[in-house]
C-alpha positions in Angstrom: 65.0 99.9 98.7 66.5 96.4 98.4 68.8 94.6 96.1 65.0 92.3 95.0 63.2 95.8 94.3 66.0 97.2 92.3 66.2 94.3 90.0 61.9 94.0 89.6 62.6 97.9 88.8 64.8 96.9 86.1 62.9 94.1 85.1 59.7 96.6 84.3 61.7 99.4 83.1 62.9 96.7 80.0 59.3 95.0 79.6 58.1 98.4 79.0 60.0 99.4 76.2 59.6 95.9 74.8 55.4 96.3 75.0 56.0 99.9 73.8 58.2 98.6 70.6 55.5 96.0 70.0 52.4 98.5 70.3 51.8 99.1 66.4 51.8 95.5 65.7 48.7 94.7 67.3 47.0 97.9 66.0 43.9 97.2 63.9 46.0 98.7 60.9 48.8 97.1 61.5 50.9 95.7 58.4 51.2 92.4 60.1 50.0 89.6 58.8 46.4 88.0 60.7 48.7 84.8 61.5 51.0 86.1 63.6 48.8 88.3 65.6 48.3 85.6 68.3 51.5 84.9 68.7 52.6 88.6 69.4 49.6 88.5 71.7 50.7 85.8 73.4 54.2 87.3 73.7 53.0 90.5 75.3 51.1 88.7 77.8 54.2 87.4 78.9 55.7 90.7 79.5 53.0 91.5 81.2 53.2 88.6 83.7 56.6 88.6 84.0 57.1 90.6 86.9 55.9 87.8 88.7 57.7 85.1 86.6 60.9 86.0 86.2 63.7 84.3 88.8 65.5 87.0 90.4 68.0 85.2 92.1 71.8 84.8 91.8 74.6 87.0 92.6 75.3 88.5 89.2 72.6 90.9 87.9 73.4 93.0 84.9 71.1 94.7 82.6 72.9 91.6 80.0 71.7 89.0 82.4 68.0 90.3 82.8 67.6 91.1 78.8 68.9 87.3 78.4 66.7 86.0 81.0 63.6 87.6 79.3 64.3 86.9 76.6 65.2 83.4 76.7 62.2 82.5 79.0 58.5 83.5 77.4 56.7 80.5 77.5 55.5 80.3 73.6 54.4 77.6 71.3 57.2 79.1 68.9 59.6 81.7 68.9 58.0 84.8 68.2 58.7 86.4 64.2 59.7 88.8 63.5 57.3 91.7 61.6 59.1 93.7 58.5 60.2 97.0 59.8 57.6 99.8 59.7 57.6 101.7 56.3 59.2 105.0 56.4 56.8 108.1 56.3 57.1 110.7 53.7 58.2 113.8 54.4 54.8 116.0 54.3 
């Protein structure tokens, strides 16, 4: 396995984590205001496209470098609005 394959695997793993963490935001019963959903849909599409968009070049490639490149380069018109945290469920 070459270094580019390892880098791409790390990108995909982190991308998948970010997608999982934001899945709840686009569900029909999400508490996210409808006005914020388009930005999140666009951001999630960026994450899905990421493996073919990200620049894997450079000698230094750490998790922090990868995360900085992913989070700093989305081609969004505005920053992705941050939703309020999910409400905690009451014990049954």
